[in-house]
Structure formats: structure tokens, C-alpha cells
TIZA-843145 format. One line per field, with one value per residue (C-alpha): z, x, y. Coordinates in Angstrom, 3 decimals, always signed. Each point is the difference from the previous one (the first is absolute). Last residue first. Example, Ala and Ser with C-alpha at 12.3 -4.5 7.8 and 13.67 -1.06 7.14 Angstrom:
BEGIN
zz	(+7.140:+0.660)
xx	(+13.670:-1.370)
yy	(-1.060:-3.440)
END
This chain:
BEGIN
zz	(-21.914:+2.494:-0.772:+1.589:-1.598:+3.249:+1.449:-2.430:-1.936:-1.679:-1.819:-0.612:-1.157:-3.158:+0.586:-2.206:-0.680:-3.174:+2.151:+3.310:+1.956:-2.406:+1.283:-2.593:+0.929:+0.912:+0.795:+1.133:-2.076:-1.525:+3.450:+1.328:-2.579:+1.224:+3.637:-0.427:+3.207:-1.476:+2.290:-1.735:+1.754:-0.808:+1.037:+3.162:-0.643:+2.902:-1.143:+1.191:-2.861:-2.494:+1.802:+0.002:-3.764:-0.623:-1.188:-3.105:-1.026:-3.375:-0.515:-3.448:-0.430:-0.897:+3.062:+2.387:-1.015:+0.777:+2.866:+2.094:+0.120:+2.514:+2.482:+0.284:+3.758:+0.166:-2.708:-2.735:+0.346:+3.419:+0.983:+3.783:+0.620:-1.508:-1.950:-3.562:-2.739:-2.610:-3.622:-1.944:-3.738:-1.753:-1.715:-3.566:+0.997:+1.174:+3.720:+0.984:+0.872:+2.152:+1.782:+0.767:+1.336:+2.181:+1.565:-1.351:+2.034:-3.016:-3.648:-3.189:+1.451:-3.091:-1.273:-3.060:+2.194:+3.792:+2.272:+3.788:+2.857:+3.596:+2.908:-1.283:-2.455:-2.835:-0.483:-3.570:-1.297:-2.045:+2.148:+3.042:-1.137:-0.293:+3.498:+1.292:-1.355:+2.336:+2.930:-0.078:-1.492:-3.430:-3.342:-2.830:-3.264:-3.101:-3.234:-2.565:-0.045:+1.646:+3.372:+0.063:+0.955:+2.951:+1.300:+0.089:+1.629:+2.687:+0.649:+0.565:+2.415:+1.795:+0.396:+1.281:+2.588:+1.189:+2.663:+1.897:+0.555:-1.557:+2.496:+1.506:-0.188:+2.645:-1.455:-1.472:+1.632:-2.252:-0.156:+3.399:+1.812:+3.771:+1.077:+1.145:+3.420:-0.475:+0.444:+0.740:-1.564:-2.286:-2.150:-3.790:-1.475:-3.573:-0.741:-3.343:+1.273:-0.116:+2.226:+2.574:+0.382:-0.079:+2.987:-0.754:+1.812:+1.482:+1.848:+0.576:+0.427:+3.187:-1.055:+0.328:+0.185:-0.114:+0.895:-0.648:-3.618:-1.664:+1.101:-1.505:-3.346:-0.288:+1.003:-2.559:-2.749:+0.860:+0.003:-3.318:-1.499:+1.353:-1.285:+1.613:+3.504:+2.341:+3.306:-1.425:-0.289:-3.186:-1.437:-1.691:-1.810:+2.232:-0.556:+1.032:+2.293:+3.308:+2.439:+3.755:+2.796:+3.473:+2.815:-2.182:+0.321:+0.412:-0.873:-0.925:-2.107:-1.786:-0.737:-1.222:-2.364:-1.336:-0.765:-1.726:-2.384:+0.168:+0.402:+3.462:+0.913:+3.698:+0.813:+2.811:+1.131:+3.758:+0.363:+1.880:-3.017:-2.183:+2.227:+0.026:-3.796:-0.341:+2.151:-1.854:-3.424:+1.205:+1.269:-3.463:-1.343:-1.526:-1.747:-3.103:+2.026:+3.601:+2.485:+3.647:+2.116:-1.185:-1.616:+0.044:-2.425:-0.190:-3.179:-2.409:-3.577:-2.101:-1.499:-0.635:+2.678:-0.630:+1.331:+3.402:+0.534:+0.716:-2.656:+2.032:+3.468:+0.713:-0.508:+2.272:-2.026:+1.313:-1.917:+0.420:-0.583:-0.970:-3.362:-3.470:-0.088:+1.877:-3.011:-1.607:+3.181:+0.005:-3.737:+0.480:+2.958:-1.954:-3.045:+2.233:+1.619:-3.462:-0.975:+3.235:-0.397:-3.560:+0.666:-3.202:-1.910:-1.965:+0.325:+1.938:+2.298:+0.528:+0.988:+2.349:+1.678:+0.271:+1.846:+3.252:-1.903:+1.228:-3.284:-1.291:-2.725:-1.325:-3.631:-0.537:-0.777:+3.378:+2.202:+0.543:+1.112:+3.488:+0.391:+1.135:+2.666:+0.319:+3.191:-0.030:+3.052:-0.132:+2.302:-0.164:+0.758:-0.286)
xx	(-51.462:+2.487:+3.650:+2.726:+3.418:+1.984:-1.946:+1.700:-1.244:-2.962:-3.309:-2.191:-3.633:-1.985:-3.472:-1.895:-3.656:-1.469:-1.413:+1.812:+3.011:+2.905:+2.993:+2.003:+3.554:+1.995:+3.685:+1.838:+0.243:+3.390:+1.317:-0.998:+2.272:+2.950:-0.934:+0.038:-1.394:-3.501:-1.176:-2.858:-2.377:-3.301:-0.087:-1.552:-3.190:-1.878:+0.845:-3.436:-1.573:+1.686:-1.421:-3.441:+0.144:+0.697:+3.463:+1.716:+3.597:+1.247:+3.741:+1.358:+2.646:+3.681:+1.661:-2.604:+0.538:+3.704:-0.380:-2.135:-3.683:+0.386:+0.753:-3.775:-0.517:+1.354:+2.480:-2.221:-3.375:+0.531:-2.690:+0.196:-3.689:-1.139:+2.758:-0.251:-1.417:+2.030:-0.441:+3.157:-0.651:+2.505:+3.354:+1.272:+2.383:-2.970:-0.799:+0.099:+3.700:-0.060:-3.114:+1.529:+3.141:-1.930:-2.359:-3.467:-3.204:-1.999:+0.872:-2.083:-3.250:-2.110:-1.722:+2.204:+3.109:+0.232:+3.034:-0.298:+1.918:-0.820:-2.027:-3.505:+1.021:-2.513:-3.254:-1.060:-3.473:+1.533:-1.819:+1.125:+3.600:-0.357:-1.508:+3.066:+2.026:-1.925:+0.183:+3.784:+2.969:+1.520:-1.503:+2.470:-1.903:+1.410:-1.498:-1.469:-3.291:+0.002:-1.627:-2.250:-3.222:+1.802:+0.703:-3.681:-1.034:+2.639:-0.843:-3.654:+0.943:+2.444:-2.690:-2.449:+2.451:+1.143:-2.723:+1.753:+2.918:+3.368:+2.695:+2.498:+3.785:+1.856:+1.396:+3.506:+2.404:+1.827:-2.402:-1.679:+3.317:+0.025:+2.667:-1.522:-1.003:-1.471:-3.604:-1.872:-0.936:-2.883:-1.225:-0.155:-2.566:+0.893:-1.266:+1.130:+1.098:+3.621:-0.996:-1.518:+3.340:+1.734:-1.918:-0.218:+1.757:-0.633:+2.292:-1.595:+1.709:+0.820:+1.498:+3.403:+1.347:+3.641:+0.764:+3.766:-0.707:+2.976:-1.203:-3.437:+1.293:+2.417:-2.607:-2.510:+2.629:+1.026:-3.617:-0.600:+2.906:-1.280:-3.511:-3.156:+1.424:-1.431:-1.890:-3.540:-0.421:-1.238:+3.293:-0.574:+3.014:+2.695:+2.794:-1.448:+2.536:-1.852:+0.642:+0.459:-0.197:+0.768:-2.052:-3.052:+0.029:+3.531:+0.012:-3.591:-0.274:+3.273:-1.215:-3.342:+1.797:+1.925:-3.269:-1.334:+2.930:+3.752:+2.836:+0.331:+1.239:+0.304:+0.300:+1.772:+1.770:+0.374:+2.076:-2.892:-2.223:+2.662:+0.238:-3.778:-0.113:+2.833:-1.887:-3.267:+1.578:+1.894:-3.279:-1.443:+2.603:+3.453:+0.907:+1.963:+2.811:-0.248:-0.940:+0.174:+1.211:-2.654:+2.646:+0.640:+2.831:+1.524:-0.013:+2.241:-1.266:+3.102:-1.179:-3.682:-2.472:-2.505:+2.324:+0.054:-3.738:-1.452:+2.045:+3.189:-0.586:-2.715:+1.211:+0.789:+0.733:+1.444:-0.955:+1.489:-2.522:+1.431:-1.785:+1.530:+0.176:-3.264:-2.172:+2.741:+0.232:-3.751:-0.077:+2.841:-1.812:-3.248:+1.672:+1.937:-3.215:-1.451:+3.072:-0.072:-3.755:+0.217:+1.171:+1.021:-2.417:+1.472:-3.169:+1.818:+1.456:-3.409:-1.581:+2.867:-0.256:-3.797:+0.157:-1.581:-2.708:-0.343:+0.959:-3.302:-2.615:+1.907:-0.172:+3.680:+0.879:-1.384:+1.307:+3.477:-1.359:+1.441:+2.393:+2.968:-1.941:+2.349:+0.621:+1.678:+0.456:+0.604:+2.118:+0.100:+2.769:-0.615)
yy	(+106.156:+1.360:-0.107:-2.066:+0.267:+0.336:-2.926:-2.337:-3.025:+1.664:-0.380:+3.019:-0.438:+0.543:-1.405:-2.409:-0.752:-1.497:-2.824:+0.055:+1.313:-0.613:+1.978:+1.905:+0.917:+3.067:+0.008:-3.115:-3.172:+0.807:+0.945:-3.410:-1.630:+2.074:-0.693:-3.804:-1.503:+0.066:+2.798:+1.850:+2.380:+1.687:+3.618:+1.437:+1.991:-1.565:-3.519:-1.158:+1.997:-2.323:-3.021:+1.638:+0.562:-3.697:-0.875:-1.356:+0.640:-1.204:-0.455:-0.764:-2.674:-0.317:+1.563:-1.376:-3.621:-0.092:+2.493:-2.319:-0.856:-2.838:+2.793:+0.544:+0.345:+3.542:+0.969:+1.409:+1.779:+1.563:+2.505:-0.448:+0.837:-3.327:-1.699:+1.245:-2.267:-1.825:-1.078:-0.808:-0.025:-2.224:+0.221:-0.136:-2.796:-2.041:-0.418:-3.665:-0.325:+3.146:-1.230:-3.369:+1.662:+2.427:-2.527:-0.713:-0.228:-1.116:-0.569:-0.090:+1.343:+0.525:+3.154:+0.178:+0.059:+0.089:-0.284:-0.141:+1.645:-0.855:+1.336:-0.693:-2.691:+0.322:-1.859:+0.717:+0.893:+2.846:+2.566:-1.989:+0.326:+3.764:+0.013:-1.839:+2.929:+2.289:-2.438:-0.055:-1.826:+0.690:-0.930:-0.559:+0.365:-1.715:+1.358:-2.379:+1.941:+3.461:+0.637:+3.076:-1.837:-1.583:+3.500:+0.932:-3.274:+0.359:+3.649:-0.893:-2.762:+2.299:+2.670:-2.603:-1.269:+3.428:+0.255:-2.783:+2.374:-0.875:-0.808:+2.422:-0.171:+1.996:+3.183:+0.084:+2.404:+2.485:+2.924:-0.409:+0.273:-0.509:-2.471:-3.332:-1.330:-3.458:-1.055:-3.195:-3.310:+0.988:-2.876:-0.077:-2.429:-0.918:-3.511:-1.386:-3.416:+1.111:+2.912:-2.324:-1.774:+3.392:+1.395:+3.705:+2.827:+3.428:+2.389:+3.388:+3.343:+1.930:+3.308:+1.642:+3.521:+1.004:+3.607:-0.013:-0.976:-1.683:-3.441:+0.599:+1.196:-2.901:-2.592:+1.253:+0.038:-3.568:-1.178:+1.765:-1.942:-3.314:+0.761:+1.430:-0.090:-2.585:+0.189:+0.114:-3.749:-1.703:-1.202:-3.336:-1.383:+1.453:+2.515:+3.358:+1.722:+0.369:+2.819:-0.108:+2.548:-1.431:-1.603:-0.572:-3.786:-1.349:-3.698:-0.796:+3.154:-0.755:-3.540:+1.365:+2.383:-2.985:-1.783:+3.121:+0.153:+0.191:+2.466:+1.537:+3.461:+0.854:+3.694:+1.877:-3.165:-0.300:-3.159:-1.632:+0.596:-1.569:-3.066:-0.430:+0.271:-2.532:-2.517:+0.513:-0.431:-3.081:-1.463:+0.615:-2.378:-0.242:-3.263:+0.967:+1.509:-1.237:+2.696:-1.045:+2.920:+2.412:+2.147:+3.739:+0.617:+3.477:+2.005:+1.865:+0.332:-0.675:-3.243:+0.442:-1.066:-2.768:-2.721:+1.731:-0.234:-3.431:-1.776:+0.448:+1.453:+2.551:+3.518:+2.953:+3.109:+3.268:+3.119:+3.470:+2.819:+3.394:-0.228:-0.205:-3.802:-0.546:-0.767:-2.075:-2.077:-0.658:-0.756:-2.517:-1.562:-0.417:-1.532:-2.396:-1.210:-0.645:-2.019:-1.996:-0.705:-1.321:-3.557:-1.831:-2.192:-2.908:-2.067:-2.716:+2.657:+1.577:-3.298:-0.785:+3.396:-0.245:-3.331:+1.234:+1.875:+3.598:+1.661:+1.336:-0.343:-3.056:+1.109:-0.921:+3.637:+1.015:-2.808:+1.414:+3.376:-0.149:-2.950:+2.098:+1.919:+2.944:+1.976:+3.395:+2.226:+3.716:+2.126:+3.778:+2.500:+3.739)
END
């Protein structure tokens, strides 16, 4: 059986994460990243997904043909030795590709009859694909952006590749309409998180390896978060650095300390004082002592991600020398429906050290033991 897949890479996806930009839509994001010494991550993550896909089909009768966007928009992500054909937009200039290129390539791939279109990016890229081809063909997102709230992405690049391989090898392929949502980045930088629904894309059916759409915390959770915040603040140790990730639950810890934290950023607290706010990855790494810090994060509602979604400022350098504390209200844990927490730092070996079972702080003298994973194959119910 012969199958054809398309690969489109948004080369600027994820560039803003480590710089605390909350996204990568800024017109000068490439220049900012270059000055900060930050290399694009989307091509590497796309390559991980394709390699896992090909590995998954190696012993099957399926023969894969790959159509890739030109240069940085797909082809550059493929290892030497992976045969592919270039599908260009007709106007790609390395270092200056745009969303219009994404749309043009997607239309060309749909016209070429690909069985599955893979795209590496975030919610903005998903919107471009939606605008270009709607639900005309099955697509699947490789998570590479800063904010990834839509339900059209695999859990990690590797899981995306495994999902695609299993689906392509199945002669009875089923697909579902899943939601594309996005947040206005200008509002996001002001601390306003208001996801809007833009439509649906047709995605391979696989409830194990697809991430759910992010959901917000219900208004009824406010009191529970306030109580949790006060309880956690009472446990904080003097002279210890606490790195507080984004989210309303961590904001409640700040409120308990009479501090105004960055709602969608990463702040550092020590001895009840805010010593740094909305830090980027390099600043955070320089601030955290050699003996480490306590990283405090809360899962994304319904998705369950604690590392790798919207908090890329907390990178492997700090993670590997610090302790990780997860805080969540009981209702947020219930919203997971028994699915594990997830970690996707971009460093699978580091992620593996975090996986297993972990304690989740849910209130005064209250903790639950809960699984945390980076692969669907290891999922267990709590």
C-alpha cells in the first residue's frame, strides 16, 4: 500500500517561548531570537515526528512518499537519506517565509492528494491550515509552538509520529472534526487569556495520542484556588527560590503572599518577595542557584501539561537541577478524566526522569499521587 504525506514547518514557531514573548507572531521575532542566540526548534521537532512515523511503518507493507515544503518550511527538517519531493509556494525566501507561504503550500499539497498533512507549529499555524484547506483532507499538528490550545495536535512530536504511523497503516482510517482555537497575542502579553474558536480540522482518530483542547477553570474554582494558594504559601521555606509558572492557581499563591504575579509568565519569589517577574529562560537560569530551586507549576486545564506548553522559559537547564512541585485544585484534577499529567520539555531523556508517579498539592494537608508521562504507551490510570 502506497501512502503520501505532506510536511509543512512553521520555522518561527516556538521562538518566542524561551524569550517570554507568550508567542511567536511578532514581525521581528526572528531578529529577536537571533540576538538572543535562540535556534529554531520547529524543524527539529518536525524531524522527530517524521522519524517516529517512518520507524513505525518500517515493518509494515506501507510505502511512504513525502511531499515537503521547500527549505525551512519542511525539507530542512528531514534527515539526509529521507527521500522527498519539494512542494513550494512559489515565493519562499529563506529567513523570510510567511503564513501566506504556509497556506499556499497546504493548498498545493491538498491538490496533490496527500493522505495526511503534517504541520509543525502552534495554534496560529493551525489557523493558517484551516484558512487554506478547511476540512478537505486529514491533517495532524506536530506541537512546536508556545501556546498550543487546539485539539488538533499530537501530545509530543514522537507521539504525533506514532499516531500518524498507526493511522496510515490502518486500511479503515477514521477521522474526527477537532477544534482550532487561538489567543490574540497582544492581549496575551497583557495577561488576558481569551481563546476563540476558529473552526475545525479533520484529524486522525486516536484519543490516546491526541491532546485535548485546553479548557479554562470554572468560576466555582476561585475559592478552591484561593484556599490552595494560602495553604501552599504556608509551606514555603525561607531562603529558597520558588519559580512560579503561569496560571490562575499559581497566581493564587502570589495573592496569598500579597504579590501580583505575571498571569501568563514566569516569576521568581524568595522569602515572600517577588525578586524577578516575567523572566526569560536565560535570566531564570542565571538567577536559580547551583543547588536549584522549587519550580511550581499547574496543569493546563483538561490537557494536563505541566511542562512544555506556555512555560518554555523553564527549560532543561533549570529543570535538571531543581525540584518540581505541581499544584492543582481538585476540580482541575477531575477534569483530566484519569489521563496522566504530561511533560514535553523538548529533551526526552530529561522528561523520562520526571515521568512515573508524582505528588500533586491540592490544598491544606492534601495531596494526590498521580501519574506523569511523556508517552501514551506508558499511560496508567490514577
